[in-house]
C-alpha positions, -999 to +999 in steps of 0.1 A: +152-608+050+128-585+071+112-553+055+110-524+077+079-507+072+080-467+077+046-464+095+038-427+104+017-421+136-016-406+127-019-367+132-044-358+160-070-335+147-054-301+160-060-273+138-035-252+156-005-275+149+013-271+118+025-301+100+061-289+095+074-322+088+052-324+055+058-289+048+025-279+045+010-242+047-026-244+057-032-208+042-017-217+010-032-251+007-068-244+012-090-227-012-113-197-008-149-210-002-180-189-009-216-192-018-221-208-050-182-220-051-175-240-083-143-264-086-142-251-122-127-220-110-097-235-102-091-249-137-102-211-151-073-199-126-048-222-139-056-213-175-056-178-168-020-181-151-008-200-182-018-173-206-004-145-186+027-163-182+028-174-220+022-136-230+051-127-208+073-153-228+078-172-195+061-203-203+065-223-236+031-240-241-006-243-224-017-272-212-042-266-185-021-281-156+000-266-129+030-286-137+068-282-131+073-257-162+044-234-149+058-235-113+093-225-128+075-199-147+058-185-117+093-185-098+110-165-126+083-140-127+080-138-089+119-129-087+114-104-115+087-089-092+108-088-063+085-113-047+095-145-027+102-171-055+082-197-038+062-212-069+030-205-049+005-181-067-012-163-037-026-127-035+004-109-040+016-128-069-019-126-086-018-088-081+016-086-097+005-109-125-026-086-133-018-053-123+015-033-131+033-010-105+024+023-106+038+058-096+046+093-104+077+086-114+068+063-142+063+082-174+026+084-187+020+054-208-016+054-226-014+015-223-014+018-183-044+041-183-069+012-174-047+005-144-047+040-132-086+042-136-087+009-115-064+023-086-086+056-090-119+038-088-109+015-056-096+050-039-130+066-047-150+038-034-130+037-001-133+077+001-096+085-006-102+102-038-131+123-055-119+123-090-113+094-117-091+108-150-068+082-157-038+103-147-014+093-120-009+131-106-003+147-073-040+143-061-038+105-069-006+102-053-017+120-021-047+096-019-026+067-022-002+076+003-032+082+028-045+049+020-011+031+026-010+051+059-043+039+069-035+001+064+002+005+077+021+002+046+049+021+038+035+055+022+057+059-009+029+066-033+040+038-051+009+010-060+031-022-061+017-059-054+013-053-017-009-022-023-027-039-048-034-068-029-047-048+001-066-022-023-085-050-038-096-069-008-070-085+013-075-065+043-094-061+074-099-027+091-076+004+087-050+009+114-067+036+138-063+048+175-035+035+193-025+010+167-005+036+147+028+023+130+058+035+149+072+052+117+038+074+115+040+084+151+078+095+145+067+114+112+039+132+131+062+142+161+086+157+134+062+175+120+051+190+150+086+199+161+092+214+123+058+236+126+068+246+162+104+256+153+086+278+126+063+293+150+092+303+174+114+316+147+086+334+128+098+367+113+064+381+119+070+385+156+037+369+167+050+342+188+022+327+212+028+313+246+046+279+248+015+256+254-005+276+229+024+272+204+026+236+208-013+233+205-012+253+174+017+231+159+000+197+164-031+213+151-016+226+119+001+192+114-035+177+111-044+202+081-009+210+067-011+182+037-041+206+020-022+239+029+011+225+013-009+213-018-025+250-020+010+264-015+026+242-040+050+230-014+067+195-017+086+172+007+121+172+000+139+137-001+169+148+018+163+132+055+175+165+071+152+186+051+125+164+045+101+182+068+116+219+063+083+232+045+065+227+076+087+251+093+076+276+066+039+269+076+051+277+113+063+309+101+029+319+088+008+303+115-011+334+124-018+339+085-029+303+080-052+302+109-069+335+097-072+320+064-089+289+078-114+310+100-123+330+069-128+298+048-150+284+076-169+316+084-172+326+048 
């Protein structure tokens, strides 16, 4: 009786080739290396992971090992956090484990004040915010939306695991120049059109020439957010009425420009 040996051909050293047959993801399988790297950090990470899962009543016992029970607990948590339940604790899962989802719609909770302060501190360090008060108000929401737009995220003002991960360092450079997300381009055009319509329909009877009106509309969309804040205007959730406040700014374009000139010249 002959024994058939299943010999696997050696894999050439080609870093661009993914080992799909062995289901190895190079990005997840390789640790972060840095000066002063300590292998004990792995054990601490497992201990911290199990402690959090245990506190959430997703894990029955702590044993310091990433075993089957721990993986199942991670998958359960990921499903609850609307993440892909792959059992791999990457940046998004870590962010969701440590930081709660924050938004203005969530009622004020003293237990979440530390998370709001952490959010504000990071936004301040990156020059998106100037005040840290532990309150998720309009100013914090606007700063968060500007941050999300800068890094190509959906600017919904909700600090979820994706936003936390990007905020805490999982990013390269802000989106700039021609690499503007298509959604932002459409929104910018809708803002310009709304302001332009407001200029044409202005009840003050001060309609400028077409070219000048378009230039004014574009300029106003660049400074409209702080103007809307000062006028206490909010974008509506209805798609057809979402940009209607910009029409109101177009109505009083001449007054707005005079106000800006006065503010600049003192």
